[in-house]
PyMOL CGO cylinders between C-alpha atoms (Angstrom):
from pymol import cmd
from pymol.cgo import CYLINDER

trace = [
    CYLINDER, 58.12, -15.06, -19.23, 55.13, -13.45, -17.51, 0.3, 1, 1, 1, 1, 1, 1,
    CYLINDER, 55.13, -13.45, -17.51, 53.03, -10.80, -19.25, 0.3, 1, 1, 1, 1, 1, 1,
    CYLINDER, 53.03, -10.80, -19.25, 52.25, -7.40, -17.87, 0.3, 1, 1, 1, 1, 1, 1,
    CYLINDER, 52.25, -7.40, -17.87, 48.77, -7.16, -16.19, 0.3, 1, 1, 1, 1, 1, 1,
    CYLINDER, 48.77, -7.16, -16.19, 47.58, -4.56, -18.74, 0.3, 1, 1, 1, 1, 1, 1,
    CYLINDER, 47.58, -4.56, -18.74, 48.57, -6.83, -21.62, 0.3, 1, 1, 1, 1, 1, 1,
    CYLINDER, 48.57, -6.83, -21.62, 46.73, -9.72, -20.00, 0.3, 1, 1, 1, 1, 1, 1,
    CYLINDER, 46.73, -9.72, -20.00, 43.63, -7.52, -19.62, 0.3, 1, 1, 1, 1, 1, 1,
    CYLINDER, 43.63, -7.52, -19.62, 43.77, -6.40, -23.26, 0.3, 1, 1, 1, 1, 1, 1,
    CYLINDER, 43.77, -6.40, -23.26, 44.14, -9.97, -24.46, 0.3, 1, 1, 1, 1, 1, 1,
    CYLINDER, 44.14, -9.97, -24.46, 41.22, -11.10, -22.30, 0.3, 1, 1, 1, 1, 1, 1,
    CYLINDER, 41.22, -11.10, -22.30, 39.07, -8.24, -23.58, 0.3, 1, 1, 1, 1, 1, 1,
    CYLINDER, 39.07, -8.24, -23.58, 39.93, -9.04, -27.20, 0.3, 1, 1, 1, 1, 1, 1,
    CYLINDER, 39.93, -9.04, -27.20, 39.13, -12.71, -26.61, 0.3, 1, 1, 1, 1, 1, 1,
    CYLINDER, 39.13, -12.71, -26.61, 35.78, -11.76, -25.04, 0.3, 1, 1, 1, 1, 1, 1,
    CYLINDER, 35.78, -11.76, -25.04, 34.88, -9.53, -28.02, 0.3, 1, 1, 1, 1, 1, 1,
    CYLINDER, 34.88, -9.53, -28.02, 35.85, -12.33, -30.37, 0.3, 1, 1, 1, 1, 1, 1,
    CYLINDER, 35.85, -12.33, -30.37, 33.64, -14.85, -28.55, 0.3, 1, 1, 1, 1, 1, 1,
    CYLINDER, 33.64, -14.85, -28.55, 30.71, -12.41, -28.51, 0.3, 1, 1, 1, 1, 1, 1,
    CYLINDER, 30.71, -12.41, -28.51, 31.08, -11.66, -32.22, 0.3, 1, 1, 1, 1, 1, 1,
    CYLINDER, 31.08, -11.66, -32.22, 31.24, -15.38, -33.04, 0.3, 1, 1, 1, 1, 1, 1,
    CYLINDER, 31.24, -15.38, -33.04, 28.20, -16.15, -30.87, 0.3, 1, 1, 1, 1, 1, 1,
    CYLINDER, 28.20, -16.15, -30.87, 26.19, -13.24, -32.34, 0.3, 1, 1, 1, 1, 1, 1,
    CYLINDER, 26.19, -13.24, -32.34, 27.10, -14.29, -35.89, 0.3, 1, 1, 1, 1, 1, 1,
    CYLINDER, 27.10, -14.29, -35.89, 26.21, -17.94, -35.29, 0.3, 1, 1, 1, 1, 1, 1,
    CYLINDER, 26.21, -17.94, -35.29, 22.86, -16.97, -33.72, 0.3, 1, 1, 1, 1, 1, 1,
    CYLINDER, 22.86, -16.97, -33.72, 22.10, -14.61, -36.62, 0.3, 1, 1, 1, 1, 1, 1,
    CYLINDER, 22.10, -14.61, -36.62, 22.92, -17.23, -39.27, 0.3, 1, 1, 1, 1, 1, 1,
    CYLINDER, 22.92, -17.23, -39.27, 20.81, -19.81, -37.43, 0.3, 1, 1, 1, 1, 1, 1,
    CYLINDER, 20.81, -19.81, -37.43, 17.83, -17.45, -37.06, 0.3, 1, 1, 1, 1, 1, 1,
    CYLINDER, 17.83, -17.45, -37.06, 18.02, -16.31, -40.68, 0.3, 1, 1, 1, 1, 1, 1,
    CYLINDER, 18.02, -16.31, -40.68, 18.24, -19.90, -41.88, 0.3, 1, 1, 1, 1, 1, 1,
    CYLINDER, 18.24, -19.90, -41.88, 15.18, -20.96, -39.86, 0.3, 1, 1, 1, 1, 1, 1,
    CYLINDER, 15.18, -20.96, -39.86, 13.25, -17.89, -41.03, 0.3, 1, 1, 1, 1, 1, 1,
    CYLINDER, 13.25, -17.89, -41.03, 14.15, -18.58, -44.67, 0.3, 1, 1, 1, 1, 1, 1,
    CYLINDER, 14.15, -18.58, -44.67, 15.80, -15.19, -45.05, 0.3, 1, 1, 1, 1, 1, 1,
    CYLINDER, 15.80, -15.19, -45.05, 18.38, -14.54, -47.74, 0.3, 1, 1, 1, 1, 1, 1,
    CYLINDER, 18.38, -14.54, -47.74, 21.79, -15.37, -46.31, 0.3, 1, 1, 1, 1, 1, 1,
    CYLINDER, 21.79, -15.37, -46.31, 24.56, -13.28, -47.83, 0.3, 1, 1, 1, 1, 1, 1,
    CYLINDER, 24.56, -13.28, -47.83, 27.66, -11.66, -46.40, 0.3, 1, 1, 1, 1, 1, 1,
    CYLINDER, 27.66, -11.66, -46.40, 25.86, -8.32, -46.49, 0.3, 1, 1, 1, 1, 1, 1,
    CYLINDER, 25.86, -8.32, -46.49, 22.67, -9.42, -44.73, 0.3, 1, 1, 1, 1, 1, 1,
    CYLINDER, 22.67, -9.42, -44.73, 24.51, -11.41, -42.05, 0.3, 1, 1, 1, 1, 1, 1,
    CYLINDER, 24.51, -11.41, -42.05, 26.91, -8.50, -41.50, 0.3, 1, 1, 1, 1, 1, 1,
    CYLINDER, 26.91, -8.50, -41.50, 24.03, -6.03, -41.05, 0.3, 1, 1, 1, 1, 1, 1,
    CYLINDER, 24.03, -6.03, -41.05, 22.00, -8.24, -38.74, 0.3, 1, 1, 1, 1, 1, 1,
    CYLINDER, 22.00, -8.24, -38.74, 24.87, -9.57, -36.63, 0.3, 1, 1, 1, 1, 1, 1,
    CYLINDER, 24.87, -9.57, -36.63, 26.57, -6.19, -36.35, 0.3, 1, 1, 1, 1, 1, 1,
    CYLINDER, 26.57, -6.19, -36.35, 29.92, -7.44, -37.58, 0.3, 1, 1, 1, 1, 1, 1,
    CYLINDER, 29.92, -7.44, -37.58, 32.02, -6.41, -40.54, 0.3, 1, 1, 1, 1, 1, 1,
    CYLINDER, 32.02, -6.41, -40.54, 32.00, -8.28, -43.82, 0.3, 1, 1, 1, 1, 1, 1,
    CYLINDER, 32.00, -8.28, -43.82, 35.76, -8.68, -43.44, 0.3, 1, 1, 1, 1, 1, 1,
    CYLINDER, 35.76, -8.68, -43.44, 35.16, -10.54, -40.17, 0.3, 1, 1, 1, 1, 1, 1,
    CYLINDER, 35.16, -10.54, -40.17, 32.70, -12.83, -41.93, 0.3, 1, 1, 1, 1, 1, 1,
    CYLINDER, 32.70, -12.83, -41.93, 35.10, -13.51, -44.81, 0.3, 1, 1, 1, 1, 1, 1,
    CYLINDER, 35.10, -13.51, -44.81, 37.85, -14.35, -42.31, 0.3, 1, 1, 1, 1, 1, 1,
    CYLINDER, 37.85, -14.35, -42.31, 35.84, -16.56, -39.95, 0.3, 1, 1, 1, 1, 1, 1,
    CYLINDER, 35.84, -16.56, -39.95, 32.61, -17.68, -41.65, 0.3, 1, 1, 1, 1, 1, 1,
    CYLINDER, 32.61, -17.68, -41.65, 33.39, -17.81, -45.38, 0.3, 1, 1, 1, 1, 1, 1,
    CYLINDER, 33.39, -17.81, -45.38, 32.72, -21.55, -45.78, 0.3, 1, 1, 1, 1, 1, 1,
    CYLINDER, 32.72, -21.55, -45.78, 29.56, -21.48, -43.65, 0.3, 1, 1, 1, 1, 1, 1,
    CYLINDER, 29.56, -21.48, -43.65, 28.02, -18.53, -45.47, 0.3, 1, 1, 1, 1, 1, 1,
    CYLINDER, 28.02, -18.53, -45.47, 29.09, -19.84, -48.88, 0.3, 1, 1, 1, 1, 1, 1,
    CYLINDER, 29.09, -19.84, -48.88, 27.27, -23.11, -48.15, 0.3, 1, 1, 1, 1, 1, 1,
    CYLINDER, 27.27, -23.11, -48.15, 24.12, -21.37, -46.91, 0.3, 1, 1, 1, 1, 1, 1,
    CYLINDER, 24.12, -21.37, -46.91, 24.30, -18.45, -49.27, 0.3, 1, 1, 1, 1, 1, 1,
    CYLINDER, 24.30, -18.45, -49.27, 21.11, -17.85, -51.15, 0.3, 1, 1, 1, 1, 1, 1,
    CYLINDER, 21.11, -17.85, -51.15, 20.46, -15.57, -54.03, 0.3, 1, 1, 1, 1, 1, 1,
    CYLINDER, 20.46, -15.57, -54.03, 16.76, -15.47, -53.28, 0.3, 1, 1, 1, 1, 1, 1,
    CYLINDER, 16.76, -15.47, -53.28, 15.35, -12.29, -54.73, 0.3, 1, 1, 1, 1, 1, 1,
    CYLINDER, 15.35, -12.29, -54.73, 11.73, -12.94, -53.91, 0.3, 1, 1, 1, 1, 1, 1,
    CYLINDER, 11.73, -12.94, -53.91, 9.84, -14.41, -50.98, 0.3, 1, 1, 1, 1, 1, 1,
    CYLINDER, 9.84, -14.41, -50.98, 6.14, -15.13, -50.52, 0.3, 1, 1, 1, 1, 1, 1,
    CYLINDER, 6.14, -15.13, -50.52, 4.56, -13.55, -47.44, 0.3, 1, 1, 1, 1, 1, 1,
    CYLINDER, 4.56, -13.55, -47.44, 0.85, -14.12, -46.78, 0.3, 1, 1, 1, 1, 1, 1,
    CYLINDER, 0.85, -14.12, -46.78, 0.37, -15.09, -50.40, 0.3, 1, 1, 1, 1, 1, 1,
    CYLINDER, 0.37, -15.09, -50.40, 2.06, -11.93, -51.71, 0.3, 1, 1, 1, 1, 1, 1,
    CYLINDER, 2.06, -11.93, -51.71, 5.40, -12.02, -53.49, 0.3, 1, 1, 1, 1, 1, 1,
    CYLINDER, 5.40, -12.02, -53.49, 7.91, -9.51, -52.13, 0.3, 1, 1, 1, 1, 1, 1,
    CYLINDER, 7.91, -9.51, -52.13, 11.51, -8.67, -53.02, 0.3, 1, 1, 1, 1, 1, 1,
    CYLINDER, 11.51, -8.67, -53.02, 14.06, -9.74, -50.40, 0.3, 1, 1, 1, 1, 1, 1,
    CYLINDER, 14.06, -9.74, -50.40, 15.85, -6.73, -48.96, 0.3, 1, 1, 1, 1, 1, 1,
    CYLINDER, 15.85, -6.73, -48.96, 18.84, -6.26, -46.73, 0.3, 1, 1, 1, 1, 1, 1,
    CYLINDER, 18.84, -6.26, -46.73, 18.11, -5.26, -43.14, 0.3, 1, 1, 1, 1, 1, 1,
    CYLINDER, 18.11, -5.26, -43.14, 19.22, -1.66, -43.75, 0.3, 1, 1, 1, 1, 1, 1,
    CYLINDER, 19.22, -1.66, -43.75, 17.18, -1.39, -46.95, 0.3, 1, 1, 1, 1, 1, 1,
    CYLINDER, 17.18, -1.39, -46.95, 14.15, -2.92, -45.23, 0.3, 1, 1, 1, 1, 1, 1,
    CYLINDER, 14.15, -2.92, -45.23, 14.47, -0.40, -42.39, 0.3, 1, 1, 1, 1, 1, 1,
    CYLINDER, 14.47, -0.40, -42.39, 14.63, 2.46, -44.90, 0.3, 1, 1, 1, 1, 1, 1,
    CYLINDER, 14.63, 2.46, -44.90, 11.55, 1.16, -46.69, 0.3, 1, 1, 1, 1, 1, 1,
    CYLINDER, 11.55, 1.16, -46.69, 9.73, 0.69, -43.38, 0.3, 1, 1, 1, 1, 1, 1,
    CYLINDER, 9.73, 0.69, -43.38, 10.52, 4.26, -42.35, 0.3, 1, 1, 1, 1, 1, 1,
    CYLINDER, 10.52, 4.26, -42.35, 9.33, 5.61, -45.70, 0.3, 1, 1, 1, 1, 1, 1,
    CYLINDER, 9.33, 5.61, -45.70, 6.10, 3.60, -45.38, 0.3, 1, 1, 1, 1, 1, 1,
    CYLINDER, 6.10, 3.60, -45.38, 5.53, 4.79, -41.81, 0.3, 1, 1, 1, 1, 1, 1,
    CYLINDER, 5.53, 4.79, -41.81, 5.95, 8.40, -43.00, 0.3, 1, 1, 1, 1, 1, 1,
    CYLINDER, 5.95, 8.40, -43.00, 3.58, 7.77, -45.90, 0.3, 1, 1, 1, 1, 1, 1,
    CYLINDER, 3.58, 7.77, -45.90, 0.99, 6.22, -43.56, 0.3, 1, 1, 1, 1, 1, 1,
    CYLINDER, 0.99, 6.22, -43.56, 1.24, 9.25, -41.25, 0.3, 1, 1, 1, 1, 1, 1,
    CYLINDER, 1.24, 9.25, -41.25, 0.85, 11.59, -44.23, 0.3, 1, 1, 1, 1, 1, 1,
    CYLINDER, 0.85, 11.59, -44.23, -2.15, 9.63, -45.54, 0.3, 1, 1, 1, 1, 1, 1,
    CYLINDER, -2.15, 9.63, -45.54, -3.77, 9.62, -42.08, 0.3, 1, 1, 1, 1, 1, 1,
    CYLINDER, -3.77, 9.62, -42.08, -3.41, 13.41, -41.95, 0.3, 1, 1, 1, 1, 1, 1,
    CYLINDER, -3.41, 13.41, -41.95, -4.91, 13.69, -45.45, 0.3, 1, 1, 1, 1, 1, 1,
    CYLINDER, -4.91, 13.69, -45.45, -7.76, 11.41, -44.36, 0.3, 1, 1, 1, 1, 1, 1,
    CYLINDER, -7.76, 11.41, -44.36, -8.51, 13.67, -41.38, 0.3, 1, 1, 1, 1, 1, 1,
    CYLINDER, -8.51, 13.67, -41.38, -8.53, 16.70, -43.68, 0.3, 1, 1, 1, 1, 1, 1,
    CYLINDER, -8.53, 16.70, -43.68, -10.79, 14.89, -46.15, 0.3, 1, 1, 1, 1, 1, 1,
    CYLINDER, -10.79, 14.89, -46.15, -13.16, 13.90, -43.32, 0.3, 1, 1, 1, 1, 1, 1,
    CYLINDER, -13.16, 13.90, -43.32, -13.37, 17.54, -42.18, 0.3, 1, 1, 1, 1, 1, 1,
    CYLINDER, -13.37, 17.54, -42.18, -13.99, 18.64, -45.76, 0.3, 1, 1, 1, 1, 1, 1,
    CYLINDER, -13.99, 18.64, -45.76, -16.67, 15.95, -46.19, 0.3, 1, 1, 1, 1, 1, 1,
    CYLINDER, -16.67, 15.95, -46.19, -18.39, 17.08, -42.97, 0.3, 1, 1, 1, 1, 1, 1,
    CYLINDER, -18.39, 17.08, -42.97, -18.40, 20.68, -44.26, 0.3, 1, 1, 1, 1, 1, 1,
    CYLINDER, -18.40, 20.68, -44.26, -19.76, 19.56, -47.62, 0.3, 1, 1, 1, 1, 1, 1,
    CYLINDER, -19.76, 19.56, -47.62, -22.49, 17.54, -45.87, 0.3, 1, 1, 1, 1, 1, 1,
    CYLINDER, -22.49, 17.54, -45.87, -23.46, 20.61, -43.83, 0.3, 1, 1, 1, 1, 1, 1,
    CYLINDER, -23.46, 20.61, -43.83, -23.60, 22.77, -46.98, 0.3, 1, 1, 1, 1, 1, 1,
    CYLINDER, -23.60, 22.77, -46.98, -25.68, 20.09, -48.74, 0.3, 1, 1, 1, 1, 1, 1,
    CYLINDER, -25.68, 20.09, -48.74, -28.17, 19.93, -45.86, 0.3, 1, 1, 1, 1, 1, 1,
    CYLINDER, -28.17, 19.93, -45.86, -28.47, 23.73, -45.87, 0.3, 1, 1, 1, 1, 1, 1,
    CYLINDER, -28.47, 23.73, -45.87, -28.97, 23.75, -49.66, 0.3, 1, 1, 1, 1, 1, 1,
    CYLINDER, -28.97, 23.75, -49.66, -31.60, 21.00, -49.40, 0.3, 1, 1, 1, 1, 1, 1,
    CYLINDER, -31.60, 21.00, -49.40, -33.41, 23.04, -46.72, 0.3, 1, 1, 1, 1, 1, 1,
    CYLINDER, -33.41, 23.04, -46.72, -33.37, 26.11, -48.97, 0.3, 1, 1, 1, 1, 1, 1,
    CYLINDER, -33.37, 26.11, -48.97, -34.57, 24.03, -51.92, 0.3, 1, 1, 1, 1, 1, 1,
    CYLINDER, -34.57, 24.03, -51.92, -37.43, 22.64, -49.83, 0.3, 1, 1, 1, 1, 1, 1,
    CYLINDER, -37.43, 22.64, -49.83, -38.43, 26.17, -48.82, 0.3, 1, 1, 1, 1, 1, 1,
    CYLINDER, -38.43, 26.17, -48.82, -38.39, 27.32, -52.46, 0.3, 1, 1, 1, 1, 1, 1,
    CYLINDER, -38.39, 27.32, -52.46, -40.42, 24.25, -53.47, 0.3, 1, 1, 1, 1, 1, 1,
    CYLINDER, -40.42, 24.25, -53.47, -42.93, 25.06, -50.76, 0.3, 1, 1, 1, 1, 1, 1,
    CYLINDER, -42.93, 25.06, -50.76, -43.15, 28.72, -51.90, 0.3, 1, 1, 1, 1, 1, 1,
    CYLINDER, -43.15, 28.72, -51.90, -43.54, 27.60, -55.51, 0.3, 1, 1, 1, 1, 1, 1,
    CYLINDER, -43.54, 27.60, -55.51, -46.35, 25.24, -54.57, 0.3, 1, 1, 1, 1, 1, 1,
    CYLINDER, -46.35, 25.24, -54.57, -48.09, 28.00, -52.59, 0.3, 1, 1, 1, 1, 1, 1,
    CYLINDER, -48.09, 28.00, -52.59, -47.72, 30.42, -55.53, 0.3, 1, 1, 1, 1, 1, 1,
    CYLINDER, -47.72, 30.42, -55.53, -49.14, 27.86, -58.00, 0.3, 1, 1, 1, 1, 1, 1,
    CYLINDER, -49.14, 27.86, -58.00, -52.07, 27.16, -55.66, 0.3, 1, 1, 1, 1, 1, 1,
    CYLINDER, -52.07, 27.16, -55.66, -52.71, 30.90, -55.29, 0.3, 1, 1, 1, 1, 1, 1,
    CYLINDER, -52.71, 30.90, -55.29, -52.53, 31.36, -59.07, 0.3, 1, 1, 1, 1, 1, 1,
    CYLINDER, -52.53, 31.36, -59.07, -55.01, 28.52, -59.68, 0.3, 1, 1, 1, 1, 1, 1,
    CYLINDER, -55.01, 28.52, -59.68, -57.38, 29.97, -57.05, 0.3, 1, 1, 1, 1, 1, 1,
    CYLINDER, -57.38, 29.97, -57.05, -57.10, 33.39, -58.69, 0.3, 1, 1, 1, 1, 1, 1,
    CYLINDER, -57.10, 33.39, -58.69, -57.89, 31.89, -62.12, 0.3, 1, 1, 1, 1, 1, 1,
    CYLINDER, -57.89, 31.89, -62.12, -60.90, 30.08, -60.73, 0.3, 1, 1, 1, 1, 1, 1,
    CYLINDER, -60.90, 30.08, -60.73, -62.24, 33.31, -59.18, 0.3, 1, 1, 1, 1, 1, 1,
    CYLINDER, -62.24, 33.31, -59.18, -61.64, 35.26, -62.38, 0.3, 1, 1, 1, 1, 1, 1,
    CYLINDER, -61.64, 35.26, -62.38, -63.56, 32.71, -64.45, 0.3, 1, 1, 1, 1, 1, 1,
    CYLINDER, -63.56, 32.71, -64.45, -66.40, 32.75, -61.97, 0.3, 1, 1, 1, 1, 1, 1,
    CYLINDER, -66.40, 32.75, -61.97, -66.61, 36.56, -62.12, 0.3, 1, 1, 1, 1, 1, 1,
    CYLINDER, -66.61, 36.56, -62.12, -66.00, 36.85, -65.70, 0.3, 1, 1, 1, 1, 1, 1,
]
cmd.load_cgo(trace, "trace")
């Protein structure tokens, strides 16, 4: 019995999706294994873009064998908590926002520091002028005393 052309096309499409999902999952598991990433149904599902149900149906044994419960990893000498791809993306976004906020605060602080430096220079100039006036007044006072003693 021959199938209808539409049915053949649907079957071929389903088979193609199945092959792509399998290939993507296998590549993801291989990459994660080489990178030393935590391999769990959740992390593989997120990174491969397949459902957990798909993994349980087709990759249960493989993932169970490779499954790690690693909660910490050392990166550049620093210990960090292993996160799922979605959680890591959320943390990365939050950190990017925080960096942007801190950069804006740094610009504001730099402007404020420049203003404070300008005010300090102006105050130092005024202080120097007052010191100069004070010195002139003391000199004048001493000269006046000397003249009074001489006349007196």
